PLY file of the C-alpha trace (Angstrom):
ply
format ascii 1.0
element vertex 278
property float x
property float y
property float z
element edge 277
property int vertex1
property int vertex2
end_header
-80.18 -9.36 -70.69
-80.09 -6.16 -68.76
-76.68 -4.12 -69.01
-75.19 -3.19 -65.54
-75.54 -0.24 -63.66
-72.02 0.87 -63.52
-71.57 4.63 -61.89
-69.73 7.19 -63.39
-68.99 9.11 -60.57
-64.94 7.75 -58.89
-62.56 8.66 -56.21
-59.80 10.74 -57.35
-57.05 7.30 -57.49
-54.38 9.18 -58.71
-51.09 7.57 -56.75
-49.42 9.73 -53.86
-46.26 10.48 -56.28
-43.88 10.55 -53.47
-45.31 6.88 -52.23
-45.25 5.43 -55.81
-42.74 2.89 -56.85
-41.75 3.43 -60.11
-40.76 0.68 -62.65
-39.31 0.54 -66.31
-42.19 -2.04 -67.17
-45.05 -3.59 -65.63
-47.21 -7.18 -66.75
-50.95 -7.67 -65.02
-52.91 -10.71 -66.20
-56.06 -13.05 -65.42
-57.54 -10.06 -63.35
-61.41 -11.45 -64.15
-63.14 -8.44 -63.77
-66.99 -9.49 -63.41
-66.42 -12.33 -60.66
-66.59 -12.98 -57.49
-63.00 -14.32 -57.15
-61.14 -11.25 -58.45
-59.35 -9.34 -55.67
-59.76 -5.89 -57.28
-59.02 -3.88 -53.85
-55.29 -5.17 -54.42
-55.31 -4.64 -57.44
-55.90 -1.45 -57.70
-54.10 -0.96 -54.23
-51.30 -2.56 -56.29
-51.60 0.65 -59.28
-51.55 3.58 -56.72
-48.43 3.09 -55.52
-46.55 1.14 -58.18
-46.25 3.27 -61.68
-44.25 2.86 -64.86
-43.31 3.64 -68.43
-45.17 1.18 -70.06
-48.17 -1.48 -68.68
-48.91 -4.68 -70.79
-52.69 -5.96 -69.98
-51.53 -10.01 -70.77
-55.45 -11.34 -71.25
-58.06 -12.20 -68.98
-58.59 -8.43 -67.94
-62.49 -8.78 -68.01
-63.55 -12.10 -67.08
-66.69 -12.47 -70.39
-67.21 -16.08 -69.61
-68.69 -15.24 -66.24
-70.81 -11.82 -67.41
-72.26 -14.29 -69.83
-74.11 -16.11 -67.67
-74.90 -12.92 -64.99
-73.02 -9.68 -64.33
-71.53 -9.31 -60.96
-69.76 -5.62 -61.34
-68.29 -4.28 -57.96
-67.94 -0.47 -57.56
-63.96 -1.44 -57.22
-63.97 -3.07 -60.53
-65.43 -0.09 -62.39
-62.32 1.92 -60.19
-59.82 -0.81 -61.64
-60.38 0.25 -65.17
-61.07 4.05 -64.81
-57.39 3.68 -63.11
-55.88 2.08 -66.19
-57.55 4.55 -68.31
-55.86 7.20 -66.48
-52.33 5.74 -66.64
-52.75 5.92 -70.08
-54.26 9.59 -70.15
-51.08 10.79 -68.14
-48.19 8.88 -70.52
-48.31 5.49 -69.21
-48.07 3.32 -72.82
-50.45 0.75 -71.99
-51.09 -2.31 -74.38
-53.85 -5.12 -74.09
-53.22 -8.75 -75.45
-56.67 -10.30 -74.86
-56.54 -13.47 -73.64
-59.47 -16.50 -73.88
-61.69 -14.70 -71.55
-62.10 -12.12 -72.53
-61.48 -13.15 -76.20
-64.24 -10.68 -77.49
-61.48 -7.36 -77.70
-59.87 -9.79 -80.15
-61.68 -8.65 -83.47
-60.67 -4.86 -82.46
-56.94 -6.07 -82.32
-54.60 -3.08 -83.96
-57.25 -0.28 -82.25
-56.64 2.33 -80.06
-59.80 2.96 -77.39
-59.06 5.54 -74.71
-54.82 5.52 -75.32
-54.85 2.41 -74.35
-53.77 0.05 -77.42
-55.00 -3.41 -78.46
-52.78 -6.31 -80.03
-53.22 -9.96 -80.72
-49.53 -10.57 -79.25
-46.57 -7.85 -79.15
-42.75 -7.35 -78.18
-41.09 -5.69 -75.96
-37.51 -5.62 -75.35
-35.70 -4.84 -72.28
-33.13 -2.69 -71.18
-30.25 -5.31 -72.25
-31.70 -5.63 -75.12
-33.79 -9.16 -74.65
-36.52 -10.06 -77.40
-39.79 -10.71 -74.89
-42.65 -12.30 -76.79
-45.86 -11.55 -74.89
-48.89 -13.23 -75.47
-51.51 -14.82 -72.65
-50.71 -18.39 -73.42
-54.39 -20.25 -74.03
-53.43 -20.69 -77.81
-50.68 -23.70 -76.68
-53.61 -24.54 -74.22
-54.79 -28.03 -75.87
-58.13 -28.16 -73.63
-58.64 -24.40 -74.55
-58.00 -24.65 -78.45
-59.96 -28.77 -79.33
-62.16 -29.53 -76.10
-63.57 -26.20 -75.20
-66.70 -27.44 -73.55
-63.97 -28.71 -71.10
-62.78 -26.16 -70.33
-65.80 -24.10 -69.57
-66.83 -27.18 -67.05
-63.23 -26.48 -65.55
-64.19 -22.83 -64.91
-67.38 -23.95 -63.20
-64.95 -26.44 -60.62
-62.17 -23.86 -60.83
-65.03 -20.80 -59.84
-65.85 -22.66 -56.33
-62.51 -23.59 -54.99
-62.36 -19.61 -55.28
-65.55 -19.18 -53.15
-64.27 -21.58 -50.74
-60.68 -19.73 -50.90
-62.86 -16.08 -50.74
-64.69 -17.50 -47.42
-61.11 -18.86 -46.46
-59.35 -15.81 -46.26
-62.25 -13.85 -44.64
-61.56 -15.65 -41.54
-58.03 -15.01 -41.68
-58.54 -11.62 -42.06
-61.12 -12.01 -38.99
-57.92 -13.03 -37.40
-55.22 -10.73 -37.93
-53.39 -13.23 -41.08
-52.43 -11.50 -44.44
-54.34 -13.09 -47.51
-53.23 -16.65 -48.73
-54.96 -18.18 -51.60
-55.75 -21.85 -50.44
-56.77 -22.36 -54.03
-53.24 -21.71 -55.24
-51.80 -23.91 -52.49
-54.52 -27.40 -53.53
-54.00 -26.86 -57.21
-50.17 -27.08 -57.41
-50.73 -30.26 -55.25
-52.78 -32.14 -57.95
-50.39 -34.18 -60.23
-52.74 -33.57 -63.25
-52.34 -30.12 -62.40
-48.75 -29.80 -61.76
-48.06 -31.66 -64.99
-49.93 -29.19 -66.94
-47.95 -26.19 -65.40
-44.98 -28.08 -66.40
-46.20 -28.70 -70.51
-47.54 -25.31 -70.81
-43.94 -23.68 -69.63
-42.20 -26.19 -72.15
-44.39 -25.27 -75.19
-44.18 -21.40 -74.82
-40.17 -21.71 -74.52
-40.29 -23.99 -77.49
-42.35 -21.35 -79.25
-40.55 -18.17 -78.31
-37.15 -20.31 -79.16
-38.39 -21.05 -82.65
-39.70 -17.67 -83.49
-36.23 -16.23 -81.85
-36.57 -14.47 -79.29
-34.78 -14.56 -75.69
-37.66 -15.03 -74.13
-41.52 -15.06 -73.31
-44.12 -13.02 -71.25
-47.13 -14.98 -70.47
-50.55 -15.50 -68.12
-53.29 -17.67 -67.88
-52.14 -20.81 -65.90
-52.07 -18.46 -62.51
-48.87 -19.32 -61.69
-46.60 -16.47 -61.76
-42.81 -17.57 -62.41
-39.34 -16.37 -63.62
-36.78 -18.66 -64.96
-34.96 -20.27 -67.81
-36.17 -23.09 -69.97
-33.54 -24.43 -72.45
-31.90 -21.53 -72.84
-35.23 -18.89 -72.87
-36.36 -17.06 -70.50
-39.72 -18.01 -69.26
-41.89 -15.01 -67.54
-45.43 -15.81 -65.80
-46.84 -12.80 -64.43
-49.29 -14.45 -62.56
-53.02 -13.53 -61.59
-55.23 -11.05 -59.32
-57.48 -14.36 -57.89
-55.16 -16.46 -56.25
-50.97 -15.07 -55.99
-51.69 -11.43 -56.31
-48.24 -10.86 -58.27
-47.37 -8.42 -60.92
-44.10 -9.37 -63.20
-41.86 -5.64 -63.11
-38.36 -4.57 -65.22
-36.93 -2.28 -63.29
-34.84 0.76 -65.11
-31.25 -1.40 -64.43
-33.17 -4.43 -66.41
-34.31 -6.52 -63.64
-37.39 -8.69 -63.73
-39.05 -10.21 -60.59
-42.49 -11.27 -59.90
-44.27 -8.60 -56.76
-46.41 -9.92 -54.75
-48.93 -7.51 -53.28
-50.80 -9.79 -50.47
-51.16 -6.81 -48.23
-53.67 -3.37 -48.61
-51.65 -0.43 -47.59
-54.93 1.58 -48.24
-58.48 1.05 -46.64
-60.57 0.40 -49.66
-62.03 3.95 -50.72
-65.83 1.94 -51.63
-67.59 -1.00 -50.10
-66.03 -3.56 -51.56
-69.33 -6.03 -51.43
-70.61 -6.04 -54.80
-73.25 -4.47 -56.68
-75.52 -7.33 -57.91
-77.24 -6.94 -61.18
-78.82 -10.21 -62.53
-79.97 -10.90 -66.29
0 1
1 2
2 3
3 4
4 5
5 6
6 7
7 8
8 9
9 10
10 11
11 12
12 13
13 14
14 15
15 16
16 17
17 18
18 19
19 20
20 21
21 22
22 23
23 24
24 25
25 26
26 27
27 28
28 29
29 30
30 31
31 32
32 33
33 34
34 35
35 36
36 37
37 38
38 39
39 40
40 41
41 42
42 43
43 44
44 45
45 46
46 47
47 48
48 49
49 50
50 51
51 52
52 53
53 54
54 55
55 56
56 57
57 58
58 59
59 60
60 61
61 62
62 63
63 64
64 65
65 66
66 67
67 68
68 69
69 70
70 71
71 72
72 73
73 74
74 75
75 76
76 77
77 78
78 79
79 80
80 81
81 82
82 83
83 84
84 85
85 86
86 87
87 88
88 89
89 90
90 91
91 92
92 93
93 94
94 95
95 96
96 97
97 98
98 99
99 100
100 101
101 102
102 103
103 104
104 105
105 106
106 107
107 108
108 109
109 110
110 111
111 112
112 113
113 114
114 115
115 116
116 117
117 118
118 119
119 120
120 121
121 122
122 123
123 124
124 125
125 126
126 127
127 128
128 129
129 130
130 131
131 132
132 133
133 134
134 135
135 136
136 137
137 138
138 139
139 140
140 141
141 142
142 143
143 144
144 145
145 146
146 147
147 148
148 149
149 150
150 151
151 152
152 153
153 154
154 155
155 156
156 157
157 158
158 159
159 160
160 161
161 162
162 163
163 164
164 165
165 166
166 167
167 168
168 169
169 170
170 171
171 172
172 173
173 174
174 175
175 176
176 177
177 178
178 179
179 180
180 181
181 182
182 183
183 184
184 185
185 186
186 187
187 188
188 189
189 190
190 191
191 192
192 193
193 194
194 195
195 196
196 197
197 198
198 199
199 200
200 201
201 202
202 203
203 204
204 205
205 206
206 207
207 208
208 209
209 210
210 211
211 212
212 213
213 214
214 215
215 216
216 217
217 218
218 219
219 220
220 221
221 222
222 223
223 224
224 225
225 226
226 227
227 228
228 229
229 230
230 231
231 232
232 233
233 234
234 235
235 236
236 237
237 238
238 239
239 240
240 241
241 242
242 243
243 244
244 245
245 246
246 247
247 248
248 249
249 250
250 251
251 252
252 253
253 254
254 255
255 256
256 257
257 258
258 259
259 260
260 261
261 262
262 263
263 264
264 265
265 266
266 267
267 268
268 269
269 270
270 271
271 272
272 273
273 274
274 275
275 276
276 277
């Protein structure tokens, strides 16, 4: 396989400080860079206008599963990587907890790359002293652990649904409407998917309670959520292919979901992908 051409020259992506929202902590996951479904332009826009002392990358940032089948790397995907690296160089404490789609990074836990610390899992203490366990969540997904072939099959079907979502939102854009996830709407109306999500949430909170944590922050299932389950705080930061969400902690200690489905800036680069195939 030929290596992809990723240009080194990128535009100045520093945020306009006078307009940036500052948080104590930001969590993002399930970006899936390297796929057609990745909404890199929305994430880049979010990163420009939102700063934080700590930034947690909670897995599936780069989609190694799809990249094994053929490279698809938009300049905007490169810009997202450069933006995160720039934040780390300028003092943001960045922690990367790999997931199942970027499991290639797990052998490098406890190493740092460009001021980004790679960890198998992490613990975050909130302003009010709550200890939150940070994990992508795939290790508690029975399909991933015991029937990975089925997960790959599901990934292919999911990619097709995301393709439909892409063209659906192009039509909405031409009609002057904001981004809306058709794929998430369909998924959350399938009974088995709803049952899986509920079970996933219960398994994660049970494990967090067993370990003595006050809560858990995860990704993996692409459904942003903050709620208490059996006395344990469950937080899912969502994704950047469907819901376009991040989890944030304010300096007052409030945890909330931020949805970023409207661009403040016109993308600085051409959003059409530069295809490089094997």
